[in-house]
VOGU-3710 file (C-alpha; in Angstrom, 3 decimals, decimal comma):
1> xxxxxxxxxx> 20,543/-14,396/-10,704  19,481/-10,916/-9,590  16,112/-9,571/-8,488  15,453/-6,180/-10,080  12,471/-4,157/-8,828  11,160/-1,249/-10,920  8,861/1,125/-8,995  8,494/4,822/-8,245  7,337/6,707/-5,171  7,087/10,341/-4,171
11> xxxxxxxxxx> 4,897/12,825/-2,322  2,513/13,089/-5,280  1,788/9,444/-6,063  2,585/8,130/-2,593  4,837/5,260/-1,634  2,495/2,346/-2,287  4,395/0,876/-5,247  7,738/1,146/-3,439  6,372/-0,308/-0,209  4,747/-3,250/-2,010
21> xxxxxxxxxx> 7,919/-3,957/-3,967  10,078/-3,882/-0,862  7,595/-6,096/0,954  7,840/-8,649/-1,847  11,633/-8,312/-1,820  11,670/-9,256/1,833  9,192/-12,099/1,397  11,298/-13,708/-1,355  14,525/-12,925/0,516  16,121/-10,425/-1,819
31> xxxxxxxxxx> 19,579/-9,294/-0,709  22,489/-6,954/-1,200  23,069/-8,007/-4,817  19,511/-7,097/-5,832  18,259/-3,756/-7,104  15,509/-1,169/-6,964  15,269/1,082/-10,030  13,410/4,370/-9,494  13,063/7,826/-11,006  13,793/10,837/-8,810
41> xxxxxxxxxx> 13,679/8,895/-5,543  12,994/11,082/-2,527  15,010/10,869/0,651  12,263/8,706/2,137  12,492/6,248/-0,769  16,281/6,138/-0,495  16,014/5,348/3,210  13,414/2,633/2,618  15,576/0,931/0,004  18,669/1,208/2,184
51> xxxxxxxxxx> 16,817/-0,216/5,183  15,691/-3,132/3,000  19,324/-3,907/2,183  18,944/-3,415/-1,579  20,888/-1,336/-4,076  19,214/1,755/-5,541  19,700/2,877/-9,137  18,317/6,306/-10,007  16,846/6,443/-13,503  16,692/9,634/-15,582
61> xxxxxxxxxx> 13,477/11,159/-16,895  12,829/9,935/-20,432  10,175/8,197/-22,494  9,262/4,834/-20,988  10,040/3,076/-24,270  13,538/4,593/-24,186  13,975/3,514/-20,584  12,873/-0,054/-21,293  15,174/-0,341/-24,323  18,124/0,970/-22,313
71> xxxxxxxxxx> 17,489/-1,394/-19,406  17,067/-4,361/-21,710  20,233/-3,651/-23,674  22,563/-2,189/-21,027  21,479/-3,240/-17,533  19,489/-6,473/-17,466  20,821/-9,994/-17,778  18,980/-13,009/-19,145  19,209/-14,621/-15,706  17,487/-11,708/-13,906
81> xxxxxxxxxx> 13,978/-11,717/-12,477  12,438/-8,275/-13,047  9,497/-7,111/-10,921  7,369/-4,214/-12,210  5,000/-2,279/-9,955  3,392/0,751/-11,575  0,447/1,641/-13,783  2,617/2,970/-16,617  4,366/-0,342/-17,286  2,079/-1,475/-20,078
91> xxxxxxxxxx> 2,244/-4,294/-22,632  4,806/-2,482/-24,784  7,089/-1,743/-21,819  6,834/-5,352/-20,621  7,742/-6,707/-24,063  10,803/-4,476/-24,295  11,973/-5,590/-20,843  11,444/-9,252/-21,689  13,559/-8,894/-24,830  16,555/-9,105/-22,470
101> xxxxxxxxxx> 15,645/-12,744/-21,859  14,762/-12,100/-18,215  11,821/-13,539/-16,294  9,093/-10,959/-15,619  6,821/-10,463/-12,610  4,069/-7,827/-12,486  2,532/-6,564/-9,250  -0,914/-5,385/-10,270  -4,230/-4,225/-8,843  -6,166/-3,163/-11,950
111> xxxxxxxxxx> -6,309/-6,324/-14,150  -6,456/-4,149/-17,264  -4,654/-4,577/-20,570  -2,417/-7,402/-21,755  0,424/-8,985/-19,811  3,480/-10,882/-20,996  4,582/-11,586/-17,439  5,642/-15,005/-16,251  3,962/-14,283/-12,912  1,244/-11,801/-11,913
121> xxxxxxxxxx> 0,688/-10,921/-8,251  -2,529/-9,161/-7,272  -3,361/-9,231/-3,573  -6,766/-7,614/-4,072  -9,786/-9,723/-3,056  -12,241/-11,150/-5,566  -9,741/-11,452/-8,436  -9,525/-14,559/-10,646  -7,118/-15,534/-13,406  -9,820/-15,361/-16,082
131> xxxxxxxxxx> -9,988/-11,589/-15,537  -6,508/-11,307/-17,076  -5,194/-11,341/-20,636  -1,843/-13,034/-20,149  0,242/-15,690/-21,835  -0,802/-19,358/-21,731  2,192/-19,871/-19,434  1,496/-16,931/-17,089  1,087/-17,993/-13,473  -0,967/-16,082/-10,919
141> xxxxxxxxxx> -0,836/-15,363/-7,191  -4,185/-13,729/-6,487  -6,124/-12,651/-3,405  -5,504/-11,569/0,208  -3,484/-14,702/0,993  -0,738/-13,103/-1,124  -0,868/-9,730/0,655  2,480/-8,012/0,206  3,471/-7,119/3,733  6,746/-6,052/5,260
151> xxxxxxxxxx> 8,224/-8,346/7,954  6,942/-6,480/11,064  3,353/-6,747/9,799  3,724/-10,454/9,060  5,292/-11,038/12,466  2,549/-9,196/14,384  -0,494/-10,324/12,404  -3,474/-11,144/14,607  -7,240/-11,502/14,683  -9,447/-8,395/14,893
161> xxxxxxxxxx> -9,363/-6,687/18,269  -12,381/-7,050/20,519  -14,914/-4,235/20,205  -14,286/-1,394/22,655  -14,939/2,351/23,000  -12,787/4,460/20,683  -10,871/7,321/22,315  -7,912/7,597/19,948  -7,801/7,627/16,136  -4,956/7,578/13,632
171> xxxxxxxxxx> -5,361/9,345/10,274  -3,218/8,165/7,367  -3,879/9,411/3,823  -0,297/9,152/2,553  1,731/11,190/0,086  1,118/14,921/0,113  -2,653/14,419/0,611  -3,535/16,973/-2,107  -7,255/16,512/-1,416  -6,656/17,537/2,223
181> xxxxxxxxxx> -8,622/14,587/3,558  -6,479/14,568/6,686  -7,516/18,140/7,469  -11,196/17,461/6,782  -11,379/14,314/8,898  -9,360/15,843/11,741  -11,571/18,916/11,921  -14,726/16,800/11,813  -13,576/14,418/14,535  -12,385/17,112/16,920
191> xxxxxxxxxx> -15,465/19,312/16,532  -18,043/16,534/16,736  -16,533/13,896/19,023  -15,174/15,211/22,335  -14,633/11,593/23,377  -11,603/11,514/21,049  -8,715/12,264/23,414  -5,820/11,550/21,056  -5,543/12,102/17,324  -2,562/10,855/15,326
201> xxxxxxxxxx> -1,664/12,137/11,877  0,709/10,200/9,611  2,236/12,601/7,091  4,010/11,916/3,829  7,757/12,292/4,153  7,816/15,420/1,986  4,568/16,931/3,246  4,681/20,025/5,428  2,470/20,364/8,473  -0,768/21,914/7,250
211> xxxxxxxxxx> -1,980/25,204/8,672  -5,296/23,479/9,411  -3,642/20,936/11,723  -1,681/23,707/13,435  -4,925/25,639/13,963  -6,660/22,546/15,357  -3,857/22,046/17,865  -4,558/25,549/19,169  -8,338/25,217/19,080  -8,494/21,865/20,909
221> xxxxxxxxxx> -5,774/21,944/23,588  -7,463/19,150/25,562  -6,922/16,717/22,681  -3,417/15,422/22,099  -2,512/15,679/18,407  0,562/13,731/17,345  2,319/13,904/13,994  4,320/11,051/12,494  6,389/11,029/9,312  9,023/8,827/7,717
231> xxxxxxxxxx> 7,997/5,819/9,809  9,741/2,495/9,352  7,550/-0,606/9,151  8,408/-1,516/12,741  7,568/2,003/13,932  4,260/1,954/12,024  3,304/-1,318/13,700  3,977/0,285/17,082  1,993/3,418/16,240  -0,982/1,363/15,063
241> xxxxxxxxxx> -0,856/-0,629/18,297  -1,179/2,594/20,294  -4,416/3,793/18,654  -7,950/2,456/19,016  -8,768/2,827/15,300  -7,500/4,149/11,991  -9,108/6,170/9,188  -7,352/5,557/5,880  -7,973/4,915/2,161  -8,494/1,404/0,833
251> xxxxxxxxxx> -4,843/0,915/-0,097  -1,807/-0,861/1,348  -2,155/0,909/4,707  -5,659/-0,545/5,135  -4,400/-4,076/4,495  -1,563/-3,536/6,972  -3,989/-2,284/9,634  -6,465/-5,114/9,117  -3,741/-7,770/9,304  -2,792/-6,298/12,695
261> xxxxxxxxxx> -6,424/-6,488/13,819  -6,855/-2,703/14,022  -10,434/-1,353/13,676  -10,623/0,711/10,488  -12,824/3,225/8,724  -11,935/3,429/5,064  -13,117/4,690/1,687  -11,675/5,616/-1,675  -10,590/8,689/-3,607  -9,134/7,001/-6,718
271> xxxxxxxxxx> -10,686/4,239/-8,794  -8,228/1,486/-7,916  -9,268/1,742/-4,222  -12,979/1,324/-4,941  -13,252/-2,469/-5,077  -11,248/-3,029/-1,884  -13,355/-0,451/-0,016  -16,535/-2,240/-1,107  -15,120/-5,681/-0,301  -14,099/-4,922/3,283
281> xxxxxxxxxx> -17,510/-3,361/3,948  -19,431/-6,304/2,499  -17,351/-8,856/4,411  -17,331/-7,101/7,812  -13,605/-6,364/7,825  -13,893/-2,561/8,036  -16,421/0,236/7,591  -16,372/2,119/4,274  -17,681/5,661/3,907  -17,576/5,274/0,120
291> xxxxxxxxxx> -16,107/8,056/-2,009  -14,273/10,511/0,262  -14,163/13,128/-2,500  -17,885/13,265/-3,224  -18,988/13,542/0,427  -20,145/16,952/1,628  -19,108/18,003/5,126  -22,517/16,975/6,433  -22,313/13,604/4,696  -18,760/13,028/5,954
301> xxxxxxxxxx> -19,902/13,812/9,496  -22,719/11,279/9,247  -20,482/8,662/7,639  -17,812/8,968/10,334  -20,490/8,796/13,025  -21,916/5,635/11,506  -18,419/4,190/11,112  -17,466/4,795/14,743  -20,754/3,291/15,871  -20,148/0,272/13,622
311> xxxxxxxxxx> -16,641/-0,275/14,962  -17,836/-0,320/18,573  -20,562/-2,908/17,947  -19,837/-4,981/14,836  -18,307/-8,425/14,975  -15,427/-7,764/12,590  -14,057/-10,658/10,582  -10,381/-11,424/9,813  -9,242/-9,967/6,495  -7,236/-13,074/5,621
321> xxxxxxxxxx> -7,101/-16,531/7,114  -3,601/-17,617/6,175  -0,880/-15,552/4,537  1,217/-17,332/1,902  4,807/-16,005/1,782  6,008/-19,584/1,267  4,013/-19,858/-1,966  5,561/-16,630/-3,266  8,999/-18,008/-2,425  8,148/-21,180/-4,344
331> xxxxxxxxx> 7,020/-19,188/-7,377  10,302/-17,275/-7,458  12,309/-20,484/-7,137  10,301/-21,813/-10,067  11,158/-18,741/-12,127  14,812/-19,161/-11,284  14,788/-22,860/-12,230  13,318/-22,183/-15,680  16,311/-20,078/-16,796
//
């Protein structure tokens, strides 16, 4: 039996699908005989897969139907468990993959369309099985208890930190940040909040240092600005521990920060982040500014001000009570036993 993970990641779409897949691989104890299949993997993706101890297969660019037919006929075995993480892997793609006789797992956060998966994992809050169109036999692992986290985050999970003044902030918008949210937030924080003594910027592995950040380093010499890129999970845990708060989208990085107890200001800039941003605001896990893209500079200033005030006074609640890696391991053993 092999575990075969199909996900892509690059500077444009970010690394979320790859990171989630590798987190699941670790949680279910994938090993050196298991695979990650990816198109045009960047050097960062190659390093992540290598560090996870898995084999990487680079797939060519072609129609997804052609890819699925090739994998089903030439690569997959009936005893494999295939894990898909990506928005393009629709009902047709899933059916073609399952024609190999394999068991199929889908990591999802949209609950849209039909699924022929044997198991669906969605670690978003507020999701129930009746929101899905699956098979009568499809099983579900839903909600924050099934958060897909790499080992260092699981090992260092803790309750929310006690409220305290915020003098250092980490910005993490992932990928190439084409909307330049890092630049906007950095400029706003440095110009409006002299109490911020350190500002950290996590860059996508392929992203170049922006001219705006370089200019800010010259304009605010009293504030230490640090850049981080290509961080391992263990290094990211350490970086998060060294900052008073983080500003990030409502994606995997937010879940990782909240599990570590880090105060967070969040928001969304794509639709699939919207529900998580709303949920953490409503349940006192983090402060959401709403839609980053639609905010004017004046509105962003006010939202960040309100968020910083909220973080220093609110009684933040734990994002998840108990994580369930053991249940995920059980589900994969069940899949293996049904071959």
